[in-house]
TIVO-71515 format. One record per residue (C-alpha): chain; residue number from 1; x, y, z negated. Coordinates in Angstrom, 3 decimals, decimal comma. Each point is the difference from the previous one (the first is absolute). Example, Ala and Ser with C-alpha at 12.3 -4.5 7.8 and 13.67 -1.06 7.14 Angstrom:
BEGIN
SITE  chain    n        px        py        pz
SITE      A    1    12,300    -4,500    -7,800
SITE      A    2     1,370     3,440     0,660
***
This chain:
BEGIN
SITE  chain    n        px        py        pz
SITE      A    1    82,601   -69,555   209,259
SITE      A    2     1,039    -2,880    -2,243
SITE      A    3     1,430    -0,019    -3,491
SITE      A    4     2,356    -2,493    -1,600
SITE      A    5    -0,282    -0,681    -3,721
SITE      A    6     1,817    -2,349    -2,335
SITE      A    7    -1,744    -1,610    -2,941
SITE      A    8     1,162    -2,599    -2,461
SITE      A    9    -2,934    -2,378    -0,232
SITE      A   10     0,224    -2,773    -2,586
SITE      A   11     3,763     0,550    -0,194
SITE      A   12     0,518    -0,247     3,779
SITE      A   13     1,001     3,086     2,003
SITE      A   14    -2,309     0,487     2,972
SITE      A   15     0,311     2,584     2,758
SITE      A   16    -3,214     0,693     1,879
SITE      A   17    -0,768     2,272     2,926
SITE      A   18    -3,334     1,757    -0,213
SITE      A   19    -1,640     1,316     3,155
SITE      A   20    -2,582     1,864    -2,065
SITE      A   21     0,852     1,971    -3,177
SITE      A   22    -3,522    -0,729    -1,332
SITE      A   23     0,656    -3,717    -0,634
SITE      A   24    -0,837    -0,827    -3,596
SITE      A   25     2,295    -2,031    -2,188
SITE      A   26    -2,775    -2,610    -0,251
SITE      A   27    -0,221    -0,422     3,770
SITE      A   28     3,781    -0,112     0,315
SITE      A   29     0,238    -2,760    -2,617
SITE      A   30    -2,855    -2,073     1,420
SITE      A   31     0,320     0,531     3,744
SITE      A   32     3,690     0,620     0,579
SITE      A   33     1,695    -1,908    -2,820
SITE      A   34    -2,562    -2,855    -0,282
SITE      A   35    -0,377     0,500    -3,756
SITE      A   36    -3,719    -0,687    -0,113
SITE      A   37    -0,272    -0,548    -3,749
SITE      A   38    -0,692     3,707    -0,387
SITE      A   39    -3,699     0,296     0,808
SITE      A   40    -1,932     2,654     1,889
SITE      A   41    -3,141     0,468    -2,037
SITE      A   42    -1,661     3,386     0,253
SITE      A   43     2,823     1,738     1,939
SITE      A   44    -0,835     3,127    -2,028
SITE      A   45     2,007    -0,421    -3,214
SITE      A   46    -3,011    -0,932    -2,081
SITE      A   47     0,336    -3,753    -0,607
SITE      A   48     3,699    -0,652    -0,696
SITE      A   49     0,188    -3,171     2,132
SITE      A   50     2,981     1,522     1,829
SITE      A   51     2,055     0,804    -3,116
SITE      A   52     3,761    -0,387     0,421
SITE      A   53     2,960     1,321    -1,971
SITE      A   54     2,050     2,763     1,633
SITE      A   55     3,145     0,904    -1,889
SITE      A   56    -1,536    -1,723    -3,019
SITE      A   57    -3,291     1,933     0,053
SITE      A   58    -3,444    -1,295     0,935
SITE      A   59    -1,540     1,497     3,122
SITE      A   60    -2,936    -0,678     2,285
SITE      A   61     1,834    -0,848     3,205
SITE      A   62    -3,065     0,845     2,114
SITE      A   63     0,451     3,663    -0,950
SITE      A   64     3,770     0,141     0,493
SITE      A   65     1,565     0,873     3,319
SITE      A   66     2,836    -2,413     0,731
SITE      A   67     2,208     2,788     1,341
SITE      A   68    -0,137     1,797    -3,355
SITE      A   69     1,626    -2,990    -1,710
SITE      A   70     3,170    -0,150     2,080
SITE      A   71     2,722    -1,389    -2,276
SITE      A   72    -2,454    -1,292    -2,626
SITE      A   73     0,128    -3,260    -1,943
SITE      A   74    -3,291    -1,823     0,544
SITE      A   75    -1,213    -3,087    -1,821
SITE      A   76    -3,018    -1,960     1,186
SITE      A   77    -1,721    -3,093    -1,358
SITE      A   78     2,264    -2,124     2,231
SITE      A   79     3,040     1,331    -1,879
SITE      A   80    -1,015    -0,967    -3,544
SITE      A   81     0,644    -3,731    -0,285
SITE      A   82     3,564    -1,251    -0,014
SITE      A   83    -0,219    -3,109     2,165
SITE      A   84    -2,458    -2,356    -1,705
SITE      A   85     0,132     1,937    -3,284
SITE      A   86    -2,968     2,317    -0,361
SITE      A   87     0,363     3,483    -1,412
SITE      A   88    -1,394     0,108    -3,590
SITE      A   89    -2,967     2,093     1,182
SITE      A   90    -0,858    -2,535     2,703
SITE      A   91     0,215    -2,847    -2,516
SITE      A   92    -2,175     1,897    -2,480
SITE      A   93    -2,668     0,681     2,635
SITE      A   94    -0,217    -3,741     0,632
SITE      A   95    -0,005    -0,883    -3,710
SITE      A   96    -2,763     2,502    -0,843
SITE      A   97    -2,190    -0,335     3,101
SITE      A   98     0,795     3,566     1,023
SITE      A   99    -1,554    -0,496     3,417
SITE      A  100    -2,988    -1,557     1,695
SITE      A  101    -0,252     0,600     3,751
SITE      A  102     3,620     1,192     0,000
SITE      A  103    -0,318     2,884     2,445
SITE      A  104     0,966     2,668    -2,539
SITE      A  105     2,541    -2,214    -1,774
SITE      A  106     3,185     1,187     1,772
SITE      A  107    -0,850     3,638    -0,758
SITE      A  108    -1,015    -0,872    -3,568
SITE      A  109     3,265    -1,869    -0,579
SITE      A  110     2,148     2,768     1,508
SITE      A  111    -1,824     2,588    -2,085
SITE      A  112     0,511    -2,112    -3,128
SITE      A  113     3,723    -0,393     0,730
SITE      A  114     0,306     3,750     0,493
SITE      A  115    -2,002     0,748    -3,122
SITE      A  116     2,192    -2,267    -2,118
SITE      A  117     3,237     1,298     1,533
SITE      A  118    -1,158     3,588    -0,576
SITE      A  119    -0,422    -1,028    -3,660
SITE      A  120    -3,475     1,486     0,023
SITE      A  121    -2,065    -3,100    -0,664
SITE      A  122     0,281     0,037    -3,756
SITE      A  123    -1,115    -2,926    -2,080
SITE      A  124    -3,704     0,671    -0,035
SITE      A  125    -2,636    -0,997     2,554
SITE      A  126    -1,396     3,526     0,356
SITE      A  127     3,338     1,384     1,210
SITE      A  128     0,327    -2,877     2,457
SITE      A  129    -3,517     0,573     1,346
SITE      A  130     0,717     3,707     0,408
SITE      A  131     3,355    -0,663     1,659
SITE      A  132    -1,570    -2,476     2,413
SITE      A  133    -3,084     2,109     0,740
SITE      A  134     1,164     0,846     3,529
SITE      A  135    -0,367    -3,635     1,020
SITE      A  136    -3,512    -1,253     0,613
SITE      A  137    -1,150    -3,619    -0,100
SITE      A  138    -3,297    -0,729     1,692
SITE      A  139    -0,224    -3,321    -1,857
SITE      A  140     0,370     1,787    -3,371
SITE      A  141     2,877    -2,124    -1,286
SITE      A  142     1,061     2,902    -2,232
SITE      A  143     0,090    -1,957    -3,279
SITE      A  144     2,437    -2,533     1,476
SITE      A  145     2,045     2,757     1,617
SITE      A  146     0,311     1,848    -3,311
SITE      A  147     1,029    -3,180    -1,839
SITE      A  148     2,517    -0,792     2,750
SITE      A  149     1,611     3,452    -0,177
SITE      A  150     0,260    -0,158    -3,797
SITE      A  151     1,494    -3,508     0,154
SITE      A  152     2,481     0,920     2,743
SITE      A  153     1,024     3,130    -1,875
SITE      A  154     0,718    -2,098    -3,088
SITE      A  155     1,931    -2,610     2,025
SITE      A  156     2,061     2,658     1,763
SITE      A  157     0,749     1,837    -3,257
SITE      A  158     1,089    -3,317    -1,555
SITE      A  159     2,254    -0,738     2,968
SITE      A  160     1,523     3,481    -0,320
SITE      A  161     0,769    -0,570    -3,683
SITE      A  162     1,697    -3,314     0,804
SITE      A  163     2,093     1,694     2,699
SITE      A  164     1,063     2,717    -2,438
SITE      A  165     1,206    -2,511    -2,578
***
């Protein structure tokens, strides 16, 4: 038996037929939609390398069945930049050396975007560290990641104030 689902991935509607209802969202993104920026780290929901935004919320895509997200809005690392213009979080990660080997970086960035959009980051480093605690970095670039999230949050808040004026 096969199942057809429709997802909006990075603002593009995609209809996919699944032959197995146990396909994870991570495997669908990587293997069927060729969006390989989302990384398969532990495949157990412990490292956060597979973090994507589903309907604006951060999830570990390795733990999510694709079929359960029929109709969802999904944003991956490939959907952040607008052409050559980096998302403020991406730019802040570069400016603050928020990565070393880079394997966890897509999940870190997606988690940071979600954290900021959820308005849960707050202006202090402790709240950022707590909010990002589901994303592990084997290179221990946590100081740069924290600085990057704080900087991006400030940039995005400033951009929001300019838009409101």
